[in-house]
N, CA, C, O and the ligand as a Tripos MOL2 file, in Angstrom:
@<TRIPOS>MOLECULE
protein
  237   235    60     0     0
PROTEIN
NO_CHARGES

@<TRIPOS>ATOM
      1 N         -15.4720   40.2100   27.5520 N.3       1 MET1
      2 CA        -14.9480   39.0310   26.8630 C.3       1 MET1
      3 C         -15.6880   37.7560   27.4700 C.2       1 MET1
      4 O         -15.7290   37.6160   28.6920 O.2       1 MET1
      5 N         -16.2320   36.8880   26.6700 N.am      2 MET2
      6 CA        -16.8930   35.7020   27.1410 C.3       2 MET2
      7 C         -15.8020   34.6020   27.4310 C.2       2 MET2
      8 O         -14.8250   34.4460   26.6990 O.2       2 MET2
      9 N         -16.0300   33.9090   28.4740 N.am      3 SER3
     10 CA        -15.1540   32.7820   28.7480 C.3       3 SER3
     11 C         -15.6850   31.5240   28.0610 C.2       3 SER3
     12 O         -16.8790   31.2300   28.1070 O.2       3 SER3
     13 N         -14.8330   30.8390   27.4670 N.am      4 VAL4
     14 CA        -15.1640   29.5590   26.7450 C.3       4 VAL4
     15 C         -14.6300   28.4510   27.6670 C.2       4 VAL4
     16 O         -13.4970   28.5380   28.1400 O.2       4 VAL4
     17 N         -15.4760   27.3610   27.9360 N.am      5 PRO5
     18 CA        -15.0030   26.2710   28.7560 C.3       5 PRO5
     19 C         -13.7780   25.6060   28.0280 C.2       5 PRO5
     20 O         -13.5750   25.5690   26.8140 O.2       5 PRO5
     21 N         -13.0750   25.1360   28.9530 N.am      6 ALA6
     22 CA        -11.7660   24.3440   28.3940 C.3       6 ALA6
     23 C         -12.0480   22.9220   28.3780 C.2       6 ALA6
     24 O         -12.7850   22.3940   29.2110 O.2       6 ALA6
     25 N         -11.4280   22.2520   27.3730 N.am      7 VAL7
     26 CA        -11.5150   20.7750   27.3840 C.3       7 VAL7
     27 C         -10.0460   20.2700   27.2990 C.2       7 VAL7
     28 O          -9.1030   21.0010   26.9970 O.2       7 VAL7
     29 N          -9.9450   18.9400   27.5960 N.am      8 THR8
     30 CA         -8.6320   18.3080   27.4720 C.3       8 THR8
     31 C          -8.5610   17.7330   26.0760 C.2       8 THR8
     32 O          -9.4610   17.0490   25.5890 O.2       8 THR8
     33 N          -7.4240   18.0580   25.4570 N.am      9 ALA9
     34 CA         -7.1530   17.5020   24.1830 C.3       9 ALA9
     35 C          -5.9560   16.5140   24.4010 C.2       9 ALA9
     36 O          -4.8370   16.9160   24.7190 O.2       9 ALA9
     37 N          -6.2530   15.2540   24.2170 N.am     10 GLU10
     38 CA         -5.2280   14.1960   24.5050 C.3      10 GLU10
     39 C          -4.8380   13.5960   23.0100 C.2      10 GLU10
     40 O          -5.6710   13.2250   22.1830 O.2      10 GLU10
     41 N          -3.4870   13.5790   22.8460 N.am     11 TRP11
     42 CA         -3.1410   13.1380   21.5320 C.3      11 TRP11
     43 C          -1.7160   12.3200   21.6230 C.2      11 TRP11
     44 O          -0.8890   12.5440   22.5060 O.2      11 TRP11
     45 N          -1.5670   11.4600   20.7090 N.am     12 ASN12
     46 CA         -0.3620   10.5460   20.6430 C.3      12 ASN12
     47 C           0.6320   11.2010   19.6650 C.2      12 ASN12
     48 O           0.2870   11.5190   18.5270 O.2      12 ASN12
     49 N           1.8180   11.3850   20.1190 N.am     13 CYS13
     50 CA          2.9830   11.7500   19.1770 C.3      13 CYS13
     51 C           3.1560   10.6710   18.1700 C.2      13 CYS13
     52 O           3.2570    9.4880   18.4940 O.2      13 CYS13
     53 N           3.1900   11.1230   16.8700 N.am     14 THR14
     54 CA          3.4760   10.1950   15.8170 C.3      14 THR14
     55 C           4.7600    9.7480   15.7160 C.2      14 THR14
     56 O           5.0080    8.7530   15.0340 O.2      14 THR14
     57 N           5.7610   10.4510   16.4030 N.am     15 ARG15
     58 CA          7.1490   10.1920   16.2610 C.3      15 ARG15
     59 C           7.6000    9.1940   17.4620 C.2      15 ARG15
     60 O           8.3290    8.2320   17.2210 O.2      15 ARG15
     61 N           7.1860    9.4410   18.6000 N.am     16 CYS16
     62 CA          7.6610    8.6000   19.7230 C.3      16 CYS16
     63 C           6.5770    7.8850   20.5020 C.2      16 CYS16
     64 O           6.8850    7.0080   21.3100 O.2      16 CYS16
     65 N           5.2940    8.2360   20.2810 N.am     17 GLY17
     66 CA          4.2340    7.5260   20.8260 C.3      17 GLY17
     67 C           3.8870    8.0420   22.1940 C.2      17 GLY17
     68 O           3.0110    7.4390   22.8140 O.2      17 GLY17
     69 N           4.4470    9.0490   22.7180 N.am     18 THR18
     70 CA          4.0630    9.6940   23.9530 C.3      18 THR18
     71 C           2.6590   10.2060   23.9440 C.2      18 THR18
     72 O           2.2180   10.7620   22.9380 O.2      18 THR18
     73 N           1.9740   10.0500   24.9700 N.am     19 THR19
     74 CA          0.6510   10.6750   25.0940 C.3      19 THR19
     75 C           0.8010   11.9910   25.6640 C.2      19 THR19
     76 O           1.3980   12.1420   26.7300 O.2      19 THR19
     77 N           0.2650   13.0180   24.9800 N.am     20 ASN20
     78 CA          0.4000   14.3630   25.4330 C.3      20 ASN20
     79 C          -0.9810   14.9460   25.7550 C.2      20 ASN20
     80 O          -1.9480   14.4950   25.1420 O.2      20 ASN20
     81 N          -1.1410   15.8640   26.6190 N.am     21 ARG21
     82 CA         -2.4570   16.4610   26.9670 C.3      21 ARG21
     83 C          -2.3250   17.9580   26.9850 C.2      21 ARG21
     84 O          -1.2880   18.4840   27.3880 O.2      21 ARG21
     85 N          -3.3070   18.6220   26.5760 N.am     22 ARG22
     86 CA         -3.3090   20.1190   26.4930 C.3      22 ARG22
     87 C          -4.7840   20.5530   26.8310 C.2      22 ARG22
     88 O          -5.7510   19.8810   26.4720 O.2      22 ARG22
     89 N          -4.8790   21.6200   27.4840 N.am     23 LEU23
     90 CA         -6.1580   22.2310   27.6850 C.3      23 LEU23
     91 C          -6.4420   23.2670   26.6480 C.2      23 LEU23
     92 O          -5.6520   24.1990   26.4970 O.2      23 LEU23
     93 N          -7.5430   23.1570   25.9090 N.am     24 VAL24
     94 CA         -7.8450   24.0710   24.9460 C.3      24 VAL24
     95 C          -9.1860   24.5690   25.0860 C.2      24 VAL24
     96 O          -9.9780   23.8580   25.7040 O.2      24 VAL24
     97 N          -9.6060   25.7410   24.5870 N.am     25 PRO25
     98 CA        -10.9580   26.1970   24.5900 C.3      25 PRO25
     99 C         -11.8620   25.1170   23.8850 C.2      25 PRO25
    100 O         -11.4400   24.4260   22.9580 O.2      25 PRO25
    101 N         -13.0630   25.0310   24.3660 N.am     26 ALA26
    102 CA        -13.9630   24.0140   23.8790 C.3      26 ALA26
    103 C         -14.3600   24.0780   22.4530 C.2      26 ALA26
    104 O         -14.7600   23.0920   21.8330 O.2      26 ALA26
    105 N         -14.2240   25.4030   21.8920 N.am     27 ASP27
    106 CA        -14.6580   25.6070   20.5090 C.3      27 ASP27
    107 C         -13.4070   25.4280   19.4250 C.2      27 ASP27
    108 O         -13.4870   25.7660   18.2440 O.2      27 ASP27
    109 N         -12.2960   24.8640   20.0160 N.am     28 THR28
    110 CA        -11.1050   24.7620   19.2510 C.3      28 THR28
    111 C         -11.3550   23.7810   18.0610 C.2      28 THR28
    112 O         -11.8920   22.7060   18.3320 O.2      28 THR28
    113 N         -11.0340   24.0390   16.8380 N.am     29 THR29
    114 CA        -11.1480   23.0180   15.7640 C.3      29 THR29
    115 C          -9.7570   22.6110   15.3020 C.2      29 THR29
    116 O          -9.6690   21.5980   14.6070 O.2      29 THR29
    117 N          -8.7440   23.2430   15.5920 N.am     30 SER30
    118 CA         -7.4420   22.8870   15.1770 C.3      30 SER30
    119 C          -6.3960   23.7450   15.9920 C.2      30 SER30
    120 O          -6.5610   24.9500   16.1810 O.2      30 SER30
    121 N          -5.3830   23.0850   16.4280 N.am     31 THR31
    122 CA         -4.4210   23.7950   17.1790 C.3      31 THR31
    123 C          -3.0090   23.1070   17.0700 C.2      31 THR31
    124 O          -2.9300   21.9950   16.5490 O.2      31 THR31
    125 N          -2.0230   23.6750   17.4970 N.am     32 THR32
    126 CA         -0.6920   22.9560   17.3950 C.3      32 THR32
    127 C          -0.2120   22.8050   18.9480 C.2      32 THR32
    128 O          -0.5120   23.5530   19.8790 O.2      32 THR32
    129 N           0.5840   21.6800   18.9810 N.am     33 ASP33
    130 CA          1.1270   21.4180   20.3570 C.3      33 ASP33
    131 C           2.4470   20.6970   20.1000 C.2      33 ASP33
    132 O           2.6710   20.1260   19.0320 O.2      33 ASP33
    133 N           3.2750   20.7390   21.0670 N.am     34 ARG34
    134 CA          4.6340   20.1540   20.9590 C.3      34 ARG34
    135 C           4.7440   18.9710   21.9590 C.2      34 ARG34
    136 O           4.3940   19.0320   23.1380 O.2      34 ARG34
    137 N           5.2750   17.8870   21.3370 N.am     35 CYS35
    138 CA          5.4380   16.6090   22.2520 C.3      35 CYS35
    139 C           6.3950   16.9450   23.4110 C.2      35 CYS35
    140 O           7.4910   17.4850   23.2630 O.2      35 CYS35
    141 N           5.8730   16.5770   24.5400 N.am     36 MET36
    142 CA          6.6750   16.9030   25.7520 C.3      36 MET36
    143 C           7.9080   16.0520   25.8660 C.2      36 MET36
    144 O           8.8620   16.4240   26.5500 O.2      36 MET36
    145 N           7.9030   14.8900   25.1910 N.am     37 HIS37
    146 CA          9.0090   13.9430   25.2090 C.3      37 HIS37
    147 C          10.1400   14.2830   24.1140 C.2      37 HIS37
    148 O          11.3080   14.5110   24.4280 O.2      37 HIS37
    149 N           9.6660   14.2910   22.8190 N.am     38 CYS38
    150 CA         10.7120   14.4110   21.8870 C.3      38 CYS38
    151 C          10.6770   15.8810   21.1420 C.2      38 CYS38
    152 O          11.5070   16.1960   20.2900 O.2      38 CYS38
    153 N           9.7020   16.6600   21.5390 N.am     39 GLY39
    154 CA          9.7000   18.0200   21.0940 C.3      39 GLY39
    155 C           9.1400   18.3060   19.6280 C.2      39 GLY39
    156 O           9.2140   19.4150   19.0980 O.2      39 GLY39
    157 N           8.5950   17.2260   19.0560 N.am     40 ALA40
    158 CA          8.0380   17.3410   17.6930 C.3      40 ALA40
    159 C           6.6670   18.1640   17.7010 C.2      40 ALA40
    160 O           5.7640   17.9100   18.4980 O.2      40 ALA40
    161 N           6.6040   19.0950   16.8140 N.am     41 TRP41
    162 CA          5.4010   19.8690   16.7760 C.3      41 TRP41
    163 C           4.3660   19.1140   15.9420 C.2      41 TRP41
    164 O           4.7110   18.5300   14.9140 O.2      41 TRP41
    165 N           3.1350   19.1190   16.3620 N.am     42 HIS42
    166 CA          1.9690   18.3660   15.7140 C.3      42 HIS42
    167 C           0.8350   19.3950   15.5140 C.2      42 HIS42
    168 O           0.7410   20.3850   16.2390 O.2      42 HIS42
    169 N           0.0440   19.1480   14.5850 N.am     43 ILE43
    170 CA         -1.1870   19.7520   14.3540 C.3      43 ILE43
    171 C          -2.2720   18.8530   14.8800 C.2      43 ILE43
    172 O          -2.4030   17.7320   14.3860 O.2      43 ILE43
    173 N          -3.0870   19.2820   15.8810 N.am     44 ILE44
    174 CA         -4.0250   18.4150   16.5010 C.3      44 ILE44
    175 C          -5.3610   18.9060   16.1600 C.2      44 ILE44
    176 O          -5.5900   20.1160   16.1280 O.2      44 ILE44
    177 N          -6.2580   18.0240   15.9020 N.am     45 THR45
    178 CA         -7.7400   18.3120   15.6140 C.3      45 THR45
    179 C          -8.6290   17.3500   16.3810 C.2      45 THR45
    180 O          -8.2370   16.2140   16.6480 O.2      45 THR45
    181 N          -9.8360   17.8060   16.7410 N.am     46 PRO46
    182 CA        -10.7600   16.9760   17.4950 C.3      46 PRO46
    183 C         -10.9460   15.6290   16.7700 C.2      46 PRO46
    184 O         -10.9740   15.5900   15.5400 O.2      46 PRO46
    185 N         -11.0650   14.6020   17.4770 N.am     47 GLY47
    186 CA        -11.3680   13.2420   16.9350 C.3      47 GLY47
    187 C         -12.8130   12.8730   17.0830 C.2      47 GLY47
    188 O         -13.5920   13.7430   17.4700 O.2      47 GLY47
    189 N         -13.2460   11.6660   16.8120 N.am     48 GLU48
    190 CA        -14.6170   11.2380   16.8940 C.3      48 GLU48
    191 C         -15.0900   11.2050   18.3800 C.2      48 GLU48
    192 O         -16.2430   11.4920   18.7020 O.2      48 GLU48
    193 N         -14.1580   10.8500   19.2250 N.am     49 ARG49
    194 CA        -14.5070   10.8660   20.6560 C.3      49 ARG49
    195 C         -14.0040   12.0320   21.3180 C.2      49 ARG49
    196 O         -12.9580   12.5680   20.9540 O.2      49 ARG49
    197 N         -14.7980   12.5120   22.4120 N.am     50 PRO50
    198 CA        -14.1080   13.6130   23.1650 C.3      50 PRO50
    199 C         -12.7950   13.2820   23.8410 C.2      50 PRO50
    200 O         -12.5660   12.1220   24.1810 O.2      50 PRO50
    201 N         -11.9900   14.1840   24.0330 N.am     51 VAL51
    202 CA        -10.6700   14.0450   24.7260 C.3      51 VAL51
    203 C          -9.6850   13.5550   23.7550 C.2      51 VAL51
    204 O          -8.6230   14.1720   23.6710 O.2      51 VAL51
    205 N          -9.8990   12.4890   22.9780 N.am     52 ARG52
    206 CA         -8.9920   11.8270   22.1790 C.3      52 ARG52
    207 C          -8.9460   12.6690   20.8110 C.2      52 ARG52
    208 O          -9.9260   12.7390   20.0700 O.2      52 ARG52
    209 N          -7.7560   13.2830   20.5510 N.am     53 TRP53
    210 CA         -7.6390   14.1450   19.3600 C.3      53 TRP53
    211 C          -6.6990   13.4770   18.3430 C.2      53 TRP53
    212 O          -5.8430   12.6790   18.7240 O.2      53 TRP53
    213 N          -6.8540   13.7970   17.0790 N.am     54 ASN54
    214 CA         -6.0200   13.3550   16.0030 C.3      54 ASN54
    215 C          -4.8100   14.2820   15.8560 C.2      54 ASN54
    216 O          -4.9200   15.5070   15.8960 O.2      54 ASN54
    217 N          -3.6680   13.6470   15.6870 N.am     55 ALA55
    218 CA         -2.4640   14.4200   15.5270 C.3      55 ALA55
    219 C          -1.7830   14.0820   14.2360 C.2      55 ALA55
    220 O          -1.8230   12.9330   13.7970 O.2      55 ALA55
    221 N          -1.1160   15.1180   13.5760 N.am     56 ARG56
    222 CA         -0.2420   14.8020   12.4670 C.3      56 ARG56
    223 C           0.9630   15.7280   12.7190 C.2      56 ARG56
    224 O           0.9000   16.8030   13.3150 O.2      56 ARG56
    225 N           2.1130   15.1500   12.1670 N.am     57 LEU57
    226 CA          3.3840   15.8500   12.2770 C.3      57 LEU57
    227 C           3.2290   17.2150   11.5370 C.2      57 LEU57
    228 O           2.6620   17.2950   10.4470 O.2      57 LEU57
    229 N           3.7560   18.2640   12.1780 N.am     58 LYS58
    230 CA          3.6950   19.5510   11.4820 C.3      58 LYS58
    231 C           4.9560   19.7460   10.7490 C.2      58 LYS58
    232 O           6.0240   19.6450   11.3530 O.2      58 LYS58
    233 N           4.9130   20.0250    9.4650 N.am     59 GLU59
    234 CA          6.0980   20.1260    8.6130 C.3      59 GLU59
    235 C           6.7590   21.4720    8.7840 C.2      59 GLU59
    236 O           7.7750   21.7460    8.1460 O.2      59 GLU59
    237 ZN          7.2330   12.6500   20.7010 Zn       60 ZN60
@<TRIPOS>BOND
     1     1     2 1
     2     2     3 1
     3     3     4 2
     4     3     5 am
     5     5     6 1
     6     6     7 1
     7     7     8 2
     8     7     9 am
     9     9    10 1
    10    10    11 1
    11    11    12 2
    12    11    13 am
    13    13    14 1
    14    14    15 1
    15    15    16 2
    16    15    17 am
    17    17    18 1
    18    18    19 1
    19    19    20 2
    20    19    21 am
    21    21    22 1
    22    22    23 1
    23    23    24 2
    24    23    25 am
    25    25    26 1
    26    26    27 1
    27    27    28 2
    28    27    29 am
    29    29    30 1
    30    30    31 1
    31    31    32 2
    32    31    33 am
    33    33    34 1
    34    34    35 1
    35    35    36 2
    36    35    37 am
    37    37    38 1
    38    38    39 1
    39    39    40 2
    40    39    41 am
    41    41    42 1
    42    42    43 1
    43    43    44 2
    44    43    45 am
    45    45    46 1
    46    46    47 1
    47    47    48 2
    48    47    49 am
    49    49    50 1
    50    50    51 1
    51    51    52 2
    52    51    53 am
    53    53    54 1
    54    54    55 1
    55    55    56 2
    56    55    57 am
    57    57    58 1
    58    58    59 1
    59    59    60 2
    60    59    61 am
    61    61    62 1
    62    62    63 1
    63    63    64 2
    64    63    65 am
    65    65    66 1
    66    66    67 1
    67    67    68 2
    68    67    69 am
    69    69    70 1
    70    70    71 1
    71    71    72 2
    72    71    73 am
    73    73    74 1
    74    74    75 1
    75    75    76 2
    76    75    77 am
    77    77    78 1
    78    78    79 1
    79    79    80 2
    80    79    81 am
    81    81    82 1
    82    82    83 1
    83    83    84 2
    84    83    85 am
    85    85    86 1
    86    86    87 1
    87    87    88 2
    88    87    89 am
    89    89    90 1
    90    90    91 1
    91    91    92 2
    92    91    93 am
    93    93    94 1
    94    94    95 1
    95    95    96 2
    96    95    97 am
    97    97    98 1
    98    98    99 1
    99    99   100 2
   100    99   101 am
   101   101   102 1
   102   102   103 1
   103   103   104 2
   104   103   105 am
   105   105   106 1
   106   106   107 1
   107   107   108 2
   108   107   109 am
   109   109   110 1
   110   110   111 1
   111   111   112 2
   112   111   113 am
   113   113   114 1
   114   114   115 1
   115   115   116 2
   116   115   117 am
   117   117   118 1
   118   118   119 1
   119   119   120 2
   120   119   121 am
   121   121   122 1
   122   122   123 1
   123   123   124 2
   124   123   125 am
   125   125   126 1
   126   126   127 1
   127   127   128 2
   128   127   129 am
   129   129   130 1
   130   130   131 1
   131   131   132 2
   132   131   133 am
   133   133   134 1
   134   134   135 1
   135   135   136 2
   136   135   137 am
   137   137   138 1
   138   138   139 1
   139   139   140 2
   140   139   141 am
   141   141   142 1
   142   142   143 1
   143   143   144 2
   144   143   145 am
   145   145   146 1
   146   146   147 1
   147   147   148 2
   148   147   149 am
   149   149   150 1
   150   150   151 1
   151   151   152 2
   152   151   153 am
   153   153   154 1
   154   154   155 1
   155   155   156 2
   156   155   157 am
   157   157   158 1
   158   158   159 1
   159   159   160 2
   160   159   161 am
   161   161   162 1
   162   162   163 1
   163   163   164 2
   164   163   165 am
   165   165   166 1
   166   166   167 1
   167   167   168 2
   168   167   169 am
   169   169   170 1
   170   170   171 1
   171   171   172 2
   172   171   173 am
   173   173   174 1
   174   174   175 1
   175   175   176 2
   176   175   177 am
   177   177   178 1
   178   178   179 1
   179   179   180 2
   180   179   181 am
   181   181   182 1
   182   182   183 1
   183   183   184 2
   184   183   185 am
   185   185   186 1
   186   186   187 1
   187   187   188 2
   188   187   189 am
   189   189   190 1
   190   190   191 1
   191   191   192 2
   192   191   193 am
   193   193   194 1
   194   194   195 1
   195   195   196 2
   196   195   197 am
   197   197   198 1
   198   198   199 1
   199   199   200 2
   200   199   201 am
   201   201   202 1
   202   202   203 1
   203   203   204 2
   204   203   205 am
   205   205   206 1
   206   206   207 1
   207   207   208 2
   208   207   209 am
   209   209   210 1
   210   210   211 1
   211   211   212 2
   212   211   213 am
   213   213   214 1
   214   214   215 1
   215   215   216 2
   216   215   217 am
   217   217   218 1
   218   218   219 1
   219   219   220 2
   220   219   221 am
   221   221   222 1
   222   222   223 1
   223   223   224 2
   224   223   225 am
   225   225   226 1
   226   226   227 1
   227   227   228 2
   228   227   229 am
   229   229   230 1
   230   230   231 1
   231   231   232 2
   232   231   233 am
   233   233   234 1
   234   234   235 1
   235   235   236 2
@<TRIPOS>SUBSTRUCTURE
     1 MET1         2 RESIDUE 1 A MET
     2 MET2         6 RESIDUE 1 A MET
     3 SER3        10 RESIDUE 1 A SER
     4 VAL4        14 RESIDUE 1 A VAL
     5 PRO5        18 RESIDUE 1 A PRO
     6 ALA6        22 RESIDUE 1 A ALA
     7 VAL7        26 RESIDUE 1 A VAL
     8 THR8        30 RESIDUE 1 A THR
     9 ALA9        34 RESIDUE 1 A ALA
    10 GLU10       38 RESIDUE 1 A GLU
    11 TRP11       42 RESIDUE 1 A TRP
    12 ASN12       46 RESIDUE 1 A ASN
    13 CYS13       50 RESIDUE 1 A CYS
    14 THR14       54 RESIDUE 1 A THR
    15 ARG15       58 RESIDUE 1 A ARG
    16 CYS16       62 RESIDUE 1 A CYS
    17 GLY17       66 RESIDUE 1 A GLY
    18 THR18       70 RESIDUE 1 A THR
    19 THR19       74 RESIDUE 1 A THR
    20 ASN20       78 RESIDUE 1 A ASN
    21 ARG21       82 RESIDUE 1 A ARG
    22 ARG22       86 RESIDUE 1 A ARG
    23 LEU23       90 RESIDUE 1 A LEU
    24 VAL24       94 RESIDUE 1 A VAL
    25 PRO25       98 RESIDUE 1 A PRO
    26 ALA26      102 RESIDUE 1 A ALA
    27 ASP27      106 RESIDUE 1 A ASP
    28 THR28      110 RESIDUE 1 A THR
    29 THR29      114 RESIDUE 1 A THR
    30 SER30      118 RESIDUE 1 A SER
    31 THR31      122 RESIDUE 1 A THR
    32 THR32      126 RESIDUE 1 A THR
    33 ASP33      130 RESIDUE 1 A ASP
    34 ARG34      134 RESIDUE 1 A ARG
    35 CYS35      138 RESIDUE 1 A CYS
    36 MET36      142 RESIDUE 1 A MET
    37 HIS37      146 RESIDUE 1 A HIS
    38 CYS38      150 RESIDUE 1 A CYS
    39 GLY39      154 RESIDUE 1 A GLY
    40 ALA40      158 RESIDUE 1 A ALA
    41 TRP41      162 RESIDUE 1 A TRP
    42 HIS42      166 RESIDUE 1 A HIS
    43 ILE43      170 RESIDUE 1 A ILE
    44 ILE44      174 RESIDUE 1 A ILE
    45 THR45      178 RESIDUE 1 A THR
    46 PRO46      182 RESIDUE 1 A PRO
    47 GLY47      186 RESIDUE 1 A GLY
    48 GLU48      190 RESIDUE 1 A GLU
    49 ARG49      194 RESIDUE 1 A ARG
    50 PRO50      198 RESIDUE 1 A PRO
    51 VAL51      202 RESIDUE 1 A VAL
    52 ARG52      206 RESIDUE 1 A ARG
    53 TRP53      210 RESIDUE 1 A TRP
    54 ASN54      214 RESIDUE 1 A ASN
    55 ALA55      218 RESIDUE 1 A ALA
    56 ARG56      222 RESIDUE 1 A ARG
    57 LEU57      226 RESIDUE 1 A LEU
    58 LYS58      230 RESIDUE 1 A LYS
    59 GLU59      234 RESIDUE 1 A GLU
    60 ZN60       237 GROUP 0 **** ****
């Protein structure tokens, strides 16, 4: 199994504004994460800049 480098995915909760961070494999195109503050699930996808990811509330 090849190891994929991990990158930091940083995203803002759309509900409470808390900044969350998660380590994901570098080739990730979409994943889900839960706000550490309010617990809302989000779908996060890479943004235009490294590290800063886009987040939308998961229904
Ligand atoms: Zn939140």
